[in-house]
SERO-4910 file (N, C-alpha, C, O; in steps of 0.05 Angstrom, whole numbers):
BEGIN
 pado doro    nc1    nc2    nc3   cac1   cac2   cac3    cc1    cc2    cc3    oc1    oc2    oc3
  Unk    A    -26    447    648    -18    442    621    -31    462    602    -55    467    604
  Unk    A    -16    473    584    -28    491    564    -40    475    541    -25    461    527
  Unk    A    -65    476    538    -79    460    518    -90    477    495   -107    468    480
  Unk    A    -79    500    491    -88    517    470    -82    504    443    -59    498    438
  Unk    A   -102    500    427    -99    487    402    -92    506    380   -102    529    380
  Unk    A    -74    499    361    -68    516    339    -93    519    321   -110    502    321
  Unk    A    -94    542    308   -116    547    290   -118    525    270    -98    516    259
  Unk    A   -143    515    265   -146    493    247   -168    498    227   -185    515    231
  Unk    A   -167    484    205   -188    483    184   -196    454    182   -179    436    178
  Unk    A   -222    448    183   -231    420    182   -228    408    155   -221    384    153
  Unk    A   -234    423    134   -234    410    107   -206    400     99   -204    377     90
  Unk    A   -184    415    103   -158    403     97   -153    379    115   -141    359    106
  Unk    A   -161    380    140   -157    358    158   -171    333    149   -160    311    150
  Unk    A   -196    336    140   -212    314    130   -199    302    105   -196    278    103
  Unk    A   -191    319     86   -178    310     61   -153    294     66   -148    273     55
  Unk    A   -136    306     83   -110    293     89   -114    267    104   -100    247    100
  Unk    A   -134    266    123   -140    242    138   -149    220    120   -142    197    123
  Unk    A   -166    226    100   -175    206     81   -152    195     65   -151    170     60
  Unk    A   -134    212     57   -110    203     42    -93    185     60    -83    164     50
  Unk    A    -91    192     85    -76    176    104    -88    148    107    -73    128    106
  Unk    A   -114    146    110   -126    120    114   -126    104     89   -126     79     90
  Unk    A   -125    116     65   -122    102     40    -95     88     39    -92     65     32
  Unk    A    -74    103     47    -47     92     47    -45     69     67    -32     48     61
  Unk    A    -56     73     91    -55     52    111    -71     27    103    -64      5    110
  Unk    A    -92     31     87   -108      8     77    -92     -7     56    -93    -32     55
  Unk    A    -76      7     40    -58     -6     21    -38    -23     35    -32    -46     27
  Unk    A    -27    -13     57     -8    -29     73    -22    -53     85    -10    -75     85
  Unk    A    -46    -50     95    -61    -73    106    -66    -95     85    -65   -118     90
  Unk    A    -72    -86     60    -76   -105     38    -51   -122     33    -53   -146     28
  Unk    A    -28   -109     34     -3   -123     30      2   -143     53     12   -165     49
  Unk    A     -5   -134     77     -2   -152    101    -20   -177     97    -12   -199    102
  Unk    A    -44   -172     88    -63   -195     83    -51   -214     63    -54   -239     66
  Unk    A    -37   -204     43    -24   -221     23     -2   -239     36      4   -261     25
  Unk    A     10   -230     58     31   -245     71     23   -259     97     40   -268    112
  Unk    A     -3   -261    102    -12   -270    128     -3   -298    136      1   -303    159
  Unk    A      2   -315    116     11   -342    123     40   -347    117     50   -370    119
  Unk    A     55   -326    109     82   -330    100    103   -321    121    123   -335    125
  Unk    A     98   -299    135    117   -288    154    104   -283    181     80   -278    183
  Unk    A    120   -285    203    110   -278    229    101   -249    230    113   -232    217
  Unk    A     80   -244    245     70   -217    247     91   -197    256     94   -175    246
  Unk    A    106   -205    277    126   -187    288    148   -180    268    160   -159    269
  Unk    A    154   -199    250    174   -193    229    164   -172    210    179   -154    202
  Unk    A    139   -174    203    127   -153    185    127   -126    199    133   -106    186
  Unk    A    120   -126    225    120   -101    240    148    -89    240    151    -65    236
  Unk    A    169   -105    245    196    -95    246    205    -83    219    215    -61    218
  Unk    A    201    -98    197    209    -89    171    193    -64    163    204    -45    152
  Unk    A    167    -64    170    150    -40    165    162    -15    178    164      6    165
  Unk    A    170    -17    203    180      6    217    208     14    208    215     38    208
  Unk    A    225     -5    201    252      2    191    250     17    165    263     37    161
  Unk    A    233      6    147    230     20    121    218     47    125    227     67    112
  Unk    A    198     49    141    185     75    147    205     95    159    205    119    154
  Unk    A    222     84    177    243    101    190    261    114    169    267    138    171
  Unk    A    270     98    150    288    109    130    274    128    110    286    145     98
  Unk    A    247    124    108    232    142     91    230    170    104    231    190     90
  Unk    A    227    171    130    224    196    144    250    209    152    251    233    157
  Unk    A    272    193    153    297    203    163    308    228    148    316    247    162
  Unk    A    307    229    121    317    253    108    302    278    116    314    300    118
  Unk    A    276    275    120    260    298    127    266    307    156    268    330    162
  Unk    A    269    287    173    274    292    201    301    306    206    305    321    224
  Unk    A    321    299    189    348    310    193    355    333    174    378    341    173
  Unk    A    335    344    161    341    365    142    353    390    156    367    406    143
  Unk    A    346    393    182    357    416    197    377    407    218    383    422    236
  Unk    A    387    382    215    407    373    234    396    357    257    371    357    261
  Unk    A    413    344    272    405    327    294    392    343    317    377    333    333
  Unk    A    399    369    318    388    386    339    358    387    337    344    391    357
  Unk    A    348    384    313    319    385    308    304    362    323    280    365    328
  Unk    A    318    341    330    305    318    342    302    319    372    289    302    384
  Unk    A    314    340    384    311    343    413    282    350    420    269    366    406
  Unk    A    272    339    442    244    343    449    241    344    480    256    332    495
  Unk    A    222    360    488    214    361    517    189    344    522    179    344    544
  Unk    A    180    330    502    155    315    504    160    285    501    143    271    490
  Unk    A    182    275    511    189    247    508    168    228    520    162    208    507
  Unk    A    156    234    544    136    216    554    112    213    536    101    191    532
  Unk    A    103    235    523     81    233    505     88    218    480     72    203    469
  Unk    A    113    222    470    123    207    447    122    177    453    114    161    437
  Unk    A    132    170    477    133    142    485    105    130    487    101    107    479
  Unk    A     86    145    497     59    136    498     48    131    470     35    110    465
  Unk    A     52    150    452     43    147    425     57    123    411     44    108    396
  Unk    A     83    120    415     98     98    402     90     71    412     86     52    397
  Unk    A     87     68    439     81     42    450     53     33    442     50     10    433
  Unk    A     34     51    444      6     43    437      3     41    407    -14     26    397
  Unk    A     19     57    392     17     55    363     27     28    352     13     16    336
  Unk    A     50     19    362     61     -7    352     44    -30    363     41    -50    349
  Unk    A     33    -27    387     15    -47    398    -10    -50    381    -20    -72    375
  Unk    A    -21    -27    372    -45    -27    355    -40    -41    329    -56    -57    320
  Unk    A    -17    -35    317    -10    -48    291     -7    -78    294    -16    -93    278
  Unk    A      7    -85    316     12   -114    320    -14   -129    324    -18   -150    312
  Unk    A    -32   -119    340    -58   -132    345    -75   -132    319    -89   -152    314
  Unk    A    -73   -111    304    -89   -109    279    -79   -130    259    -95   -143    247
  Unk    A    -53   -132    256    -42   -152    238    -48   -180    247    -51   -198    230
  Unk    A    -48   -185    273    -56   -211    284    -86   -216    277    -93   -239    269
  Unk    A   -103   -196    279   -131   -200    273   -135   -207    243   -152   -223    237
  Unk    A   -118   -195    226   -119   -202    198   -114   -231    193   -125   -243    174
  Unk    A    -97   -243    209    -91   -272    206   -115   -290    213   -118   -311    202
  Unk    A   -133   -280    230   -155   -297    239   -181   -290    226   -199   -306    224
  Unk    A   -183   -265    216   -208   -255    204   -203   -247    175   -180   -245    167
  Unk    A   -224   -241    160   -220   -230    134   -212   -200    136   -215   -188    158
  Unk    A   -202   -189    115   -191   -162    115   -212   -142    124   -205   -123    139
  Unk    A   -236   -144    115   -257   -125    121   -265   -126    151   -266   -105    164
  Unk    A   -269   -150    162   -277   -152    190   -255   -142    208   -260   -129    229
  Unk    A   -230   -148    201   -207   -139    218   -206   -109    218   -201    -97    239
  Unk    A   -211    -97    195   -210    -67    193   -233    -55    209   -229    -34    222
  Unk    A   -256    -68    209   -279    -57    224   -273    -57    254   -278    -37    267
  Unk    A   -262    -79    264   -256    -81    292   -234    -62    300   -235    -49    321
  Unk    A   -214    -59    283   -192    -41    289   -202    -12    290   -191      4    305
  Unk    A   -222     -6    275   -232     21    273   -255     26    293   -272     43    288
  Unk    A   -255     12    315   -272     20    338   -259     42    354   -271     51    373
  Unk    A   -235     51    345   -221     73    360   -238     97    364   -237    109    386
  Unk    A   -255    107    345   -270    131    350   -290    129    373   -298    149    384
  Unk    A   -297    104    381   -315    101    403   -301    107    429   -314    114    449
  Unk    A   -275    104    429   -259    107    454   -245    135    455   -240    145    477
  Unk    A   -240    147    432   -225    172    432   -239    194    448   -226    206    465
  Unk    A   -265    199    444   -277    221    460   -276    215    490   -272    233    506
  Unk    A   -280    190    498   -280    182    526   -252    187    538   -249    198    559
  Unk    A   -231    177    524   -204    180    533   -196    209    534   -182    218    552
  Unk    A   -205    224    514   -198    253    513   -210    268    536   -198    285    548
  Unk    A   -235    260    542   -248    273    565   -234    265    591   -230    282    609
  Unk    A   -226    240    594   -212    231    618   -185    245    621   -176    251    643
  Unk    A   -172    250    598   -145    261    599   -145    291    602   -130    303    618
  Unk    A   -162    304    586   -162    333    584   -185    347    597   -186    371    599
  Unk    A   -205    331    607   -229    343    618   -243    362    599   -254    382    607
  Unk    A   -242    355    574   -254    372    553   -280    360    544   -280    337    535
  Unk    A   -302    375    546   -328    364    539   -330    358    509   -320    374    492
  Unk    A   -341    335    503   -346    328    475   -374    335    467   -393    327    481
  Unk    A   -377    349    445   -404    359    437   -422    335    430   -412    315    420
  Unk    A   -448    339    434   -467    318    429   -467    310    399   -472    286    393
  Unk    A   -462    329    382   -462    323    353   -441    301    347   -446    284    330
  Unk    A   -419    302    360   -398    282    355   -408    254    363   -403    234    349
  Unk    A   -421    253    386   -431    227    395   -452    215    375   -452    191    370
  Unk    A   -469    233    364   -488    223    345   -475    212    320   -483    191    310
  Unk    A   -454    225    310   -440    215    287   -427    188    292   -426    171    275
  Unk    A   -416    185    317   -404    160    324   -424    138    326   -419    115    318
  Unk    A   -448    144    337   -469    124    339   -477    114    311   -480     90    306
  Unk    A   -480    133    292   -488    126    265   -466    108    253   -472     88    240
  Unk    A   -441    116    257   -419    100    246   -418     73    259   -413     53    245
  Unk    A   -424     71    285   -424     45    298   -445     27    287   -441      3    284
  Unk    A   -469     38    281   -490     22    269   -481     11    242   -486    -12    236
  Unk    A   -467     28    227   -456     19    201   -436     -4    205   -436    -23    190
  Unk    A   -419     -1    225   -399    -22    230   -413    -48    238   -405    -69    229
  Unk    A   -433    -46    255   -448    -70    264   -461    -84    241   -462   -109    240
  Unk    A   -472    -69    223   -486    -81    199   -466    -96    182   -471   -118    173
  Unk    A   -442    -84    178   -422    -97    162   -412   -122    176   -409   -143    163
  Unk    A   -407   -120    201   -395   -142    216   -415   -165    220   -407   -188    222
  Unk    A   -441   -159    223   -461   -179    227   -453   -197    250   -448   -221    246
  Unk    A   -452   -186    275   -441   -201    297   -455   -228    302   -479   -230    300
  Unk    A   -439   -248    307   -448   -275    314   -429   -287    333   -408   -276    338
  Unk    A   -436   -311    343   -418   -323    363   -391   -331    351   -371   -333    365
  Unk    A   -390   -334    324   -365   -342    311   -345   -319    312   -320   -324    311
  Unk    A   -354   -294    315   -336   -271    314   -320   -269    341   -299   -257    342
  Unk    A   -331   -281    362   -318   -279    388   -296   -300    390   -300   -321    403
  Unk    A   -274   -294    378   -252   -312    377   -227   -295    380   -228   -272    386
  Unk    A   -203   -307    376   -179   -292    378   -178   -268    360   -170   -246    369
  Unk    A   -188   -271    336   -188   -249    317   -204   -225    327   -196   -202    325
  Unk    A   -227   -231    340   -244   -209    350   -229   -195    373   -229   -170    374
  Unk    A   -217   -211    391   -203   -199    414   -180   -182    405   -176   -159    415
  Unk    A   -164   -192    386   -142   -177    376   -151   -151    363   -140   -129    367
  Unk    A   -172   -153    346   -181   -129    332   -193   -108    351   -189    -84    347
  Unk    A   -208   -117    371   -221    -99    390   -200    -84    406   -202    -59    408
  Unk    A   -180    -98    416   -159    -84    432   -140    -68    414   -128    -49    424
  Unk    A   -139    -75    389   -124    -58    370   -138    -31    368   -124    -10    366
  Unk    A   -164    -30    368   -179     -5    368   -174     12    392   -172     36    391
  Unk    A   -173     -1    416   -168     13    440   -140     26    440   -137     49    447
  Unk    A   -120      9    432    -93     20    431    -91     42    411    -76     62    416
  Unk    A   -105     40    389   -104     61    368   -116     87    379   -106    108    373
  Unk    A   -137     85    395   -150    109    406   -130    124    424   -129    148    423
  Unk    A   -115    109    440    -96    122    458    -74    135    442    -64    156    449
  Unk    A    -65    121    420    -44    133    403    -54    159    390    -39    178    387
  Unk    A    -80    160    382    -91    184    370    -91    207    390    -85    229    383
  Unk    A    -98    201    415    -98    221    436    -70    232    439    -66    257    441
  Unk    A    -50    215    438    -22    224    441    -14    241    417      0    261    421
  Unk    A    -23    234    393    -17    250    370    -28    278    373    -15    298    367
  Unk    A    -52    280    383    -65    306    387    -50    323    408    -47    347    405
  Unk    A    -42    309    429    -27    323    450      0    334    439      8    356    446
  Unk    A     13    319    423     38    328    410     33    351    391     49    369    389
  Unk    A      9    350    378      2    372    360     -2    398    376      6    419    368
  Unk    A    -16    395    399    -20    419    416      6    431    425      9    455    427
  Unk    A     25    413    431     51    422    440     69    431    416     92    438    419
  Unk    A     57    430    392     71    439    367     96    423    362    117    435    354
  Unk    A     95    398    366    118    380    359    118    377    328     97    371    317
  Unk    A    141    380    315    142    377    286    134    349    278    139    329    293
  Unk    A    121    346    255    112    320    246    136    301    242    134    278    250
  Unk    A    157    312    230    180    295    225    192    284    251    201    261    251
  Unk    A    193    300    272    203    291    297    185    269    309    194    249    319
  Unk    A    159    274    308    140    255    318    143    228    305    144    207    318
  Unk    A    145    228    278    148    203    264    175    190    267    178    165    267
  Unk    A    196    206    270    223    196    275    223    179    300    233    157    300
  Unk    A    211    190    322    210    175    347    192    150    344    199    129    355
  Unk    A    170    153    330    152    131    328    165    107    313    164     85    324
  Unk    A    176    112    290    187     90    274    212     78    287    216     54    286
  Unk    A    229     96    298    254     86    310    248     69    335    259     47    338
  Unk    A    231     79    353    225     65    377    210     39    371    214     18    384
  Unk    A    192     40    352    177     16    344    195     -5    333    192    -29    339
  Unk    A    215      3    317    234    -16    305    251    -29    327    256    -53    327
  Unk    A    259    -13    346    275    -23    369    259    -43    386    270    -64    394
  Unk    A    234    -36    391    217    -54    408    212    -81    394    211   -101    407
  Unk    A    209    -80    368    202   -105    353    226   -121    344    223   -145    337
  Unk    A    250   -110    344    273   -123    333    279   -150    346    282   -170    332
  Unk    A    282   -152    373    290   -178    385    270   -200    379    278   -223    375
  Unk    A    244   -194    378    223   -214    373    224   -222    343    220   -245    336
  Unk    A    228   -202    325    230   -208    297    255   -225    291    253   -244    274
  Unk    A    277   -219    304    301   -234    300    297   -264    307    307   -282    294
  Unk    A    283   -268    329    279   -296    339    261   -312    321    263   -336    319
  Unk    A    243   -299    307    223   -313    290    228   -309    260    210   -314    244
  Unk    A    252   -299    252    257   -290    225    253   -312    204    264   -334    207
  Unk    A    239   -305    183    236   -322    159    246   -306    135    235   -285    129
  Unk    A    268   -316    121    280   -300    100    261   -296     76    250   -315     65
  Unk    A    255   -271     68    238   -265     45    254   -270     19    278   -268     18
  Unk    A    239   -276     -2    251   -278    -29    254   -250    -41    245   -230    -29
  Unk    A    266   -248    -64    270   -222    -77    244   -207    -82    241   -184    -76
  Unk    A    223   -221    -93    198   -209    -99    183   -202    -73    170   -181    -71
  Unk    A    186   -219    -53    173   -213    -28    184   -189    -14    170   -174     -1
  Unk    A    210   -184    -17    223   -160     -6    209   -135    -17    204   -116     -3
  Unk    A    203   -136    -43    191   -113    -56    165   -105    -44    159    -82    -39
  Unk    A    148   -126    -38    122   -120    -27    123   -113      3    108    -97     12
  Unk    A    142   -126     17    144   -120     46    154    -91     49    145    -76     67
  Unk    A    173    -83     32    182    -55     32    158    -36     26    157    -14     37
  Unk    A    141    -45      9    117    -29      2    100    -24     27     87     -3     29
  Unk    A     98    -44     45     83    -41     70     94    -17     85     79     -1     96
  Unk    A    121    -16     87    134      6    102    130     33     89    125     53    102
  Unk    A    131     34     62    128     59     48    100     70     51     96     93     57
  Unk    A     80     52     48     52     61     51     46     69     80     31     88     85
  Unk    A     59     55     99     55     62    127     67     89    133     55    105    147
  Unk    A     91     94    123    104    120    128     87    142    116     83    163    130
  Unk    A     77    139     92     60    159     80     34    163     96     26    186    100
  Unk    A     22    141    104     -3    142    119      1    156    146    -15    173    153
  Unk    A     22    149    160     27    162    186     34    192    183     27    208    199
  Unk    A     49    198    162     56    226    156     31    242    152     27    264    164
  Unk    A     13    232    135    -12    247    129    -30    248    153    -43    268    158
  Unk    A    -31    226    169    -49    225    192    -40    245    213    -56    260    224
  Unk    A    -14    246    218     -3    265    237     -8    294    228    -14    311    244
  Unk    A     -5    298    202    -10    325    191    -39    333    193    -46    356    199
  Unk    A    -57    313    190    -86    319    191    -94    330    218   -111    347    220
  Unk    A    -81    320    240    -88    328    266    -77    356    273    -81    366    295
  Unk    A    -62    368    254    -55    396    258    -80    414    251    -80    437    259
  Unk    A    -99    403    238   -122    418    228   -148    413    243   -168    427    238
  Unk    A   -149    394    261   -173    388    275   -169    371    299   -147    360    303
  Unk    A   -189    370    316   -186    356    341   -189    326    337   -200    317    317
  Unk    A   -179    310    357   -182    281    355   -211    272    354   -218    254    340
  Unk    A   -228    286    370   -256    278    372   -270    281    345   -287    265    338
  Unk    A   -263    302    329   -276    307    304   -264    292    280   -279    286    262
  Unk    A   -239    287    281   -226    273    258   -226    243    261   -224    229    241
  Unk    A   -226    233    286   -224    204    290   -246    188    276   -240    166    267
  Unk    A   -271    197    273   -291    181    259   -284    176    230   -294    157    218
  Unk    A   -265    192    218   -258    188    191   -242    162    186   -238    153    164
  Unk    A   -233    149    208   -219    124    205   -238    103    193   -229     82    184
  Unk    A   -265    108    195   -284     90    182   -278     87    152   -285     67    140
  Unk    A   -266    107    140   -261    106    112   -243     83    105   -244     72     82
  Unk    A   -225     74    123   -208     52    117   -224     26    114   -216      8    100
  Unk    A   -248     25    127   -266      2    123   -275      1     94   -276    -20     82
  Unk    A   -281     25     83   -290     26     55   -267     18     37   -270      2     19
  Unk    A   -243     29     42   -220     22     25   -213     -8     27   -207    -20      6
  Unk    A   -215    -19     51   -209    -48     54   -230    -65     40   -224    -86     30
  Unk    A   -255    -55     41   -277    -70     28   -273    -70     -2   -276    -91    -15
  Unk    A   -265    -48    -13   -259    -47    -42   -235    -64    -49   -236    -78    -70
  Unk    A   -215    -64    -32   -192    -81    -37   -199   -111    -36   -190   -126    -52
  Unk    A   -216   -118    -17   -225   -146    -14   -239   -155    -40   -236   -178    -49
  Unk    A   -255   -137    -51   -271   -143    -75   -254   -143   -101   -254   -162   -116
  Unk    A   -239   -121   -105   -225   -118   -130   -199   -134   -132   -191   -142   -154
  Unk    A   -186   -138   -109   -160   -151   -110   -161   -180   -101   -150   -198   -114
  Unk    A   -176   -185    -79   -177   -212    -68   -202   -228    -76   -206   -251    -67
  Unk    A   -220   -216    -92   -243   -230   -102   -264   -238    -82   -277   -258    -85
  Unk    A   -267   -222    -61   -287   -227    -41   -309   -206    -44   -306   -184    -35
  Unk    A   -331   -213    -57   -352   -194    -64   -365   -183    -38   -368   -196    -18
  Unk    A   -374   -157    -40   -388   -144    -18   -417   -152    -18   -429   -156    -39
  Unk    A   -429   -155      6   -457   -161      9   -473   -136     12   -462   -114     13
  Unk    A   -500   -140     14   -517   -116     19   -510   -103     45   -513    -79     48
  Unk    A   -501   -119     65   -493   -108     90   -470    -89     87   -469    -68    100
  Unk    A   -451    -96     70   -428    -79     65   -437    -52     53   -426    -31     61
  Unk    A   -455    -53     34   -464    -28     21   -480    -10     41   -475     14     42
  Unk    A   -498    -22     56   -514     -7     75   -496      4     97   -497     28    104
  Unk    A   -479    -13    108   -461     -5    130   -442     17    121   -437     36    136
  Unk    A   -431     14     97   -412     33     86   -426     60     83   -414     81     89
  Unk    A   -451     60     74   -466     85     70   -469     99     97   -466    124     99
  Unk    A   -476     84    118   -479     96    145   -453    107    155   -452    128    169
  Unk    A   -431     93    149   -405    102    158   -398    129    145   -388    147    158
  Unk    A   -404    131    119   -399    156    105   -416    178    116   -407    201    120
  Unk    A   -442    172    121   -460    192    133   -450    202    160   -450    226    166
  Unk    A   -442    183    177   -432    190    203   -408    208    202   -407    228    217
  Unk    A   -389    201    185   -365    218    182   -371    245    171   -359    265    179
  Unk    A   -390    246    152   -397    272    140   -412    290    159   -406    314    160
  Unk    A   -430    279    175   -444    295    195   -426    307    216   -431    328    226
  Unk    A   -404    293    222   -384    304    240   -375    331    230   -373    350    246
  Unk    A   -370    333    205   -361    358    193   -383    379    191   -379    402    198
  Unk    A   -407    370    181   -429    389    177   -439    401    203   -446    425    204
  Unk    A   -440    385    224   -450    394    249   -430    413    263   -437    431    278
  Unk    A   -405    408    257   -384    426    269   -385    453    256   -381    473    270
  Unk    A   -389    454    230   -389    479    215   -417    488    209   -434    472    200
  Unk    A   -423    513    214   -450    524    207   -451    525    177   -431    530    163
  Unk    A   -476    521    165   -478    521    136   -467    546    123   -454    544    102
  Unk    A   -470    569    136   -460    593    123   -430    596    125   -418    613    112
  Unk    A   -418    580    142   -389    583    146   -373    560    133   -349    560    135
  Unk    A   -387    541    121   -373    518    108   -354    528     87   -331    518     85
  Unk    A   -362    549     72   -344    558     51   -318    570     62   -298    571     47
  Unk    A   -319    578     87   -294    589     99   -273    567    102   -249    573    103
  Unk    A   -282    543    104   -264    521    107   -245    518     83   -222    509     85
  Unk    A   -256    526     60   -240    523     35   -220    546     32   -204    546     14
  Unk    A   -221    565     51   -202    587     50   -174    577     55   -170    557     69
  Unk    A   -155    590     44   -127    582     47   -119    585     77   -123    605     90
  Unk    A   -107    563     87    -98    563    115    -72    579    117    -54    577    100
  Unk    A    -70    594    139    -46    609    144    -24    590    154    -24    583    178
  Unk    A     -7    581    136     13    561    143     33    571    164     46    555    177
  Unk    A     35    597    167     54    608    187     45    601    215     61    601    234
  Unk    A     19    596    218      8    590    245      8    560    250      1    551    272
  Unk    A     17    544    230     17    515    233     43    506    244     64    518    239
  Unk    A     43    484    260     68    472    270     86    464    247     76    457    225
  Unk    A    112    464    250    130    457    228    128    427    221    119    411    238
  Unk    A    136    421    197    136    393    188    160    379    200    164    355    195
***
């Protein structure tokens, strides 16, 4: 397999990844709002249908021919584990508060380097492991593990992180193969909608007019988040960008406080600080101090995979 990676810049990748996780956190906040109103699989189905129609105009701008791919197995791996991750994450939200569910879901960076090494036999630098350890300590402080956490919500959230890690690996493999972002998302949203449709149909609860507005918002934020996340991996490797998913913990924590009235504790502040430090060190250790300014240089878009 040819694993030559396209030329990348870490700073654009970091910026785009942060924007992606902000959008995905907005979607999670809307899901939290509906946790007792609709079946999880129904939310998943509507989310993917709305996201599908958001990406469709971009995917078809050059005709149906643009959707042909030689990487269908990798697409299917990304789609299957991606929708599984979302489903388990949304289930965790039903059993846990928004912050704890996000923390568990974002254990993905602990698994990405291991899975990447198993799949590609590519050595992960020690600096990455240190940043992950620091981030993990921050997650542990926020979560404050106790026997009460070991329940359905914990199991769902933990396995959501594992599924998310495998989906991230698939995204990176598709990036290496220079699959267009629009094609990647077209397959993801369409296949996810097809997989969830029969289960959503069986458990369907009719939304009201106002509820439709917010459920559609889940799909729009998800489409934007997935678009930005897929784009971010054009600029950096899975091992170096995956720790940035910790930022969604910060976004969800702010949402819990400002929107849902759940104040943050000292654990949240200390843990969040360590999460930020861990993610930042990933970047600083990768780039030499004298070369950091080069990251801000304009990226040669001709060398990037098409949208």
